[in-house]
N, C-alpha and C positions, 0 to 999 in steps of 0.2 A: 177354201179349207186349208190349202197349203199356206197361204198368208197368215192365217189364224195360228196354225202349228208353229210356223216360224217366230211369229209374235211371242207365243207362249215359250219357245225356246230361248228367245233373247230376254224375256223377262226373267226367267228361271236362271239364266247365266247370271243377269244382273243382281239378282237376288242372293245367290250363292256367294260371288264376290263380295256383297256387303256383309254377308254373316260372317265370312272368315276373316275379312278386316276388322268387323267388330269384336271378334273374340280374340283375335290376335292369331297371325299365322303360326309364329313360332310355338305359342302355347298348345295349338292345333296338332302341329307335327309331332310335339313332345309326346301328346296323348297317344296318336297312333303308334309312334314308335314303342311307347310301352306296351303295347300289345304283343311286340315281337314276331318274328317271322313265322313261328309256330301258331301264334295266335290267329295271324292272317290265314294261313293256310288252313286251321280249323274252320273259321269263318267260310271260306271259299268252299270246303268240304260240305260244310251243312247246307250251303246254299245249292250246291250240288244235288245233294240228297232230296232237297225240295223239288229240284227240277225233275229228278227221277220219278218223284211220286206224282207230279203233275203229268208227266209222260204215260204213266201207267193208268191214271185217270183218263187221258185220251184215248188210250188202247181199248178201254171199255166202251168208248162210244163208237168204235168201229164194228161192235158185233164180233164177227169172226174174220179176223184179217186174213189175207192170203198168206200161205207157207213161206213166201220168200220176204215177208214184212218182219224182220226180226225187232225186238224191243230196242236193241242199240241202233239200228237203223231208225226206228221211229223217234228215239231220243236225239239223233242227230238232225232230223227234220224240225223236230219241236224246237231245238236250239236254235236252228236257222231263223226260224221264225221269230223266235224270243231276239235275236240278235237285229233283224230288221225293225221290229217295234221298239226295241231300247235305243238303237243308234241312229234311227231317221225320224223325222217329223211327220209321221204318218197316223198319229192318233189312234195306235194299236189296230189299224186296218190292213196295212201293208204286210206285217208279218202274217196275219191270217191268210191273205191272199198267197203268200209265199208258201206256207204250209200247206194249203189245197194243191197248190200247183206241183208242189214236189211229191205229195201223196198220191195225186192223180195218176201217176206214171204206173202205179201198181194195183190200186183200187178202183180206178175210173172215176170219172169226173164228179157225177152226182152223189156217189158214196163219200169222195174226199170232202167234197164241200159241205154236206150234211154232217159229217164227223166234226169238222172244224166249227160249225155252229152249235152242234150239241155240246161239244167240249167248252166253247166259250161260255155258254150258259151255265154248265155244271160247275166251271171254274168260280164262275161269279156266286152261284148257290153255296159252294162251298167257303168262299172268302165271307160272303155274309154271315154264314152259320157261326164261323169261327168269332165274327165280331159280336154277335148276340149272345153267343155262349160267354164272350169275354164281359160284355156288359153284366150278365146275371151275375158272374162270379166277382165282380168288382163292386158290384152295388153297395154291399153290406161292409165291405173290406178296405176300399180305398176312399179317401176325401177327394172329390174332384170338383171344380168350379161348377155351379148349377147351370150355367151357359153351356159349358160342354158336354153336359149331359143332356140338354135340350137339343144341341146341335146334332149329337150322336142320334137321338131318337127320330128327329124330323128326316135326316139324310137317309138313315137306315129305311125307315118307312118309304120314302119316296123310291128308293132302289128297288125296295122288295116289291113294289106296286110295277115297276118297270120291269123286272124279272118275270113278275106273274103274267104279264101282257105278252112278253115275248116267248114263255113257256106255252101259252095258250095257241099263240100263232104257229109253233113249231108243231105242237101236237095234232092240230088240225088242218095243216098244211096250208096255212093261210099266208105265208111269207110272201108269196108272188101275188097275193090277191089283187093289189093296186095295179100291177103290171098287167094282169089278165083283163082287168077292168078296162084300162085304156085301151088295150087292144080292141075289145069287143064293141068300144065306142069310136073305133077308127082313128086312134090317136097314135103317133109315132112311127107308124110305116112298117117296114120289114124289119128293120132293126130290133125295134120293141116287140114286134111279133116272134121274132128268133130269141130274144131274150125271155120271154114269157113262155116259151116251150121249154127252154133249160131250167127256169124256176120251177116250174111244174114238175119236172123230173126230181129236182131236189126236195121239194114240199112232199111228194109221193115216198122218196127214201127216208124223209123224217118221220113220216105217219107210220110206215112200216115199222121203223126203229122202235118208236115208243109203244107200238102194239106188241111187238114181238121180243124185245129187250129191256123190259121194266127194272129189272134186277141189276143190269149192266148200268144203267143210270144211277142208280143208288151207290153202286159200288164206286162210280166215277165220281159222285160228290164226296164220298167218303175219303178216295185218295187225295182230291183236292184239299179237303178239309185239313188232312194230315200234312200235306205240302205247305199250305200257309202257315201251319201251327208251329213250323220251323223257326217262325220269328220270335217266337216265346224262347227257344233253346238259345237263338243268337243273343238276344238280350241278357240271358243269365250268362252266357259264356263272355261276353263282352265286359260285363261288370267283375265276373270272376278274375279274368286276365288282368284287370286293372286293379286287382286287391281292394275292391269295393262291393263284396257280397251283400245283397239287398233281401228281405223277406221275399217270401214267395209272391205274396200280392203285388208287391211293387214290382218284381220281374214280369210276372204276368200282366201287369197294366201297361209296362213299356211295350210289351210286345203286342197286346190286342189294341191299343191305341195307336201303333204304328201301322198296325194293317188297316185300322179304319180310316186314316189319312191316306193309304196308298190307295184304298177303294175309290177316294174321292178325287184323287189327283192322276187317274190312269191315262188321261188324254196329254200330259206334259211329257214331251220327248225326254227319255232318259232320266224322268221324274226329276229335271234339273233343277236345283233350287227347293223343290217341295220334299224331297227326301230329306235333306238335311234339316231345313225348316221345321217340317213337322216333327222330326225328333227332338228338336230344341223346345218346342212346346209340350210334347211330352213329357221330356225330362224335368222342364219348369214345373209342369203341373203336378209332378210327383215330388217336388222340393228339391231336385237337383240343379246344378249348374247348367248354364247353357252350353259352356265348352263341353261338358260330358256328353249332351244331346248331339252337337254337330260332330264330335269324335265318333259316335256310334253311327250316324248317317254315313261320315266318310268311309268307315270301316265296311258298312254294308255295300256301299257302292263300289267298293275295291272288289268285293267278291262278284257282284253283279256284272262290272265291266269284263273279269275274267271269264264268265261263261258266255257273254255276249261275242267276245273274241273266239271262244270255242265255237260259237255257232255260226261267225263268219266262215271260219275254216271248213265247217261241215258243209256250208252251203256251197263253197267253192269247189269242194270235193265232189258233191253230189251233182253239180252243174258243170264242172269242167270236162271236156273231151277227152282229156288224159287222165280221168279220174278213177280209171281202172274199176275194180268192183263196186265203187260208190257211184259210179256213172248211172245216170237215170236211164233205164230201157224206154224204147219210143212206145209211146202209149198205144193200144189197141184201135183206137179212133184215129191215129195218124200212122197207120202201118205203111211201111215201105211200098211203094207202087213199082211194078216191073214196066221198063221203058226201054224199048230197042235193047234189052239184054242187060241194061244197067239199072242198079238199085239206087232208088233216092230215099234219103233219111233226113226229112225236115225236122227241125228243133221244135220242142214244145213250147208254144206261145202262153203267157198267163192267161188271155182271152180264150184259151182252148179249154180252159179246165172243165167247164160245164158241158162241153160237147161229148 
């Protein structure tokens, strides 16, 4: 898996270099400079607003968080996971593990893991709903190549089926079903047996959440929908700052199509190459020059890198022994033990999240 992610990273970097050379580094730099510092700051702020909306969506997947889990702390945890996903070749897995590990210190292992799994699905649902709504909005308003419409329909359908299956497994507590079946047939030994026990706790937490908090899940999807929709504002802001205002249909198309490509390329580390390449395809499909598309992609990347760096700082503060009030408290399942009058304080390990 690591080799696949590394290969994707190398291919993405190569594609990005090729695109920059193709459109001209000087022309690209000139376009980005035309945004001005205030334009870049506005894009960063808009990206931050989207991240806040996604954090609120995740908060709804927690049911009733404990009193010491503030929205600001949850935002820091969310951005720490975002940074790991964005900056490391882990195909959006490493960041989710990081989020669950950090959250487990206050919410407990099964609840932390179940909330991350719920949030991942609700995020995807919000994402695909934006894409579907965009397709319905654009169908009679924007002329796009037939091949693009067909590709959107097929991939959206396949992703919808996959999410429906994942939803079914979560609602009925079947995520650990295969693991439990292997244990019942004496495969895997004690290691797999322990994993099956922990997955059963997560499955139970998921079943309880679906039965007790259905309204919270709807609100989570709504907040994620809002967070993804910021892409439309970013497309409008980018064109406005460059003095190239476009009709609402064109702006909406740029935002919706960008989101659709992002949905397809989530596994590429940093969206390297795919972010800029997809924006070129989008803008060319709308009759705009490739230079405008790659400049938009680079502008969005600047905002994303800013928040990824923010996430790294948050992660460092929350895991550093000298992190002050950001330091993670010792989880209840790893409570200090009394030994000859001295207290031991073992550190949290990623594999302890489910315990």
